C-alpha positions as CSV (number, residue, x, y, z in Angstrom):
1,L,-34.9,-21.3,-57.5
2,G,-33.6,-18.7,-54.6
3,M,-37.1,-17.0,-55.1
4,N,-38.6,-15.1,-51.5
5,V,-42.2,-16.2,-51.1
6,V,-43.6,-13.4,-49.4
7,D,-47.3,-12.7,-48.3
8,A,-49.3,-9.7,-51.0
9,D,-51.8,-9.1,-48.4
10,T,-49.6,-9.3,-45.6
11,K,-46.1,-9.1,-46.6
12,M,-45.0,-12.4,-44.0
13,D,-42.2,-13.5,-45.2
14,Y,-42.3,-17.9,-46.3
15,G,-38.7,-18.6,-47.1
16,K,-37.3,-19.1,-49.9
17,V,-37.6,-21.9,-53.2
18,Y,-35.2,-24.2,-53.4
19,D,-36.3,-26.5,-56.3
20,V,-39.6,-26.9,-58.8
21,I,-41.3,-30.0,-59.6
22,K,-42.5,-30.9,-62.6
23,T,-46.2,-32.3,-62.7
24,G,-47.4,-31.5,-66.6
25,A,-50.8,-29.9,-65.8
26,N,-48.6,-27.0,-62.9
27,D,-45.5,-26.6,-61.4
28,V,-45.2,-27.0,-58.3
29,Y,-43.3,-24.5,-56.3
30,C,-41.5,-26.2,-53.5
31,I,-40.6,-23.0,-50.5
32,R,-38.9,-24.2,-47.7
33,G,-38.7,-22.1,-44.3
34,D,-37.0,-20.7,-41.0
35,G,-36.4,-23.7,-39.4
36,S,-37.6,-27.1,-40.7
37,R,-40.6,-25.9,-42.3
38,E,-41.7,-26.6,-45.8
39,Y,-44.5,-25.7,-47.8
40,M,-45.7,-27.0,-51.9
41,L,-47.5,-24.0,-54.0
42,P,-48.8,-24.9,-56.9
43,A,-47.5,-22.5,-59.9
44,V,-51.3,-21.4,-61.7
45,D,-52.8,-17.6,-61.4
46,E,-55.3,-18.7,-58.5
47,F,-51.9,-18.5,-56.9
48,I,-48.6,-16.3,-58.4
49,I,-50.3,-12.6,-58.1
50,N,-46.7,-11.7,-59.1
51,I,-43.1,-13.0,-60.1
52,N,-40.9,-9.7,-59.9
53,I,-36.9,-11.0,-60.5
54,S,-35.4,-8.2,-60.5
55,K,-36.3,-7.6,-57.0
56,N,-35.8,-11.7,-56.4
57,I,-39.7,-11.8,-55.3
58,L,-42.2,-14.1,-55.5
59,L,-45.7,-12.5,-54.4
60,V,-47.7,-15.7,-53.5
61,R,-51.7,-14.9,-52.6
62,P,-52.0,-18.2,-51.1
63,I,-55.7,-19.9,-49.5
64,K,-56.4,-20.7,-45.4
65,G,-54.8,-23.7,-44.7
66,M,-52.1,-23.1,-47.3
67,F,-48.8,-22.8,-45.0
68,D,-51.1,-22.7,-42.1
69,E,-50.2,-25.1,-39.2
């Protein structure tokens, strides 16, 4: 919790992980961005590029529309 979520390609900062939902199939990271923006990101290899604990950064590569309005 509290990790910064950053796009691996664009370096856009999506916010911080504030909760993890255990679904059985895979975890889902709940992310809170600026203002009231919230996102849900499945914790699967297709989206999670790297987890750097020492730098507190979660690098992601979301599909189109996942973080867009």
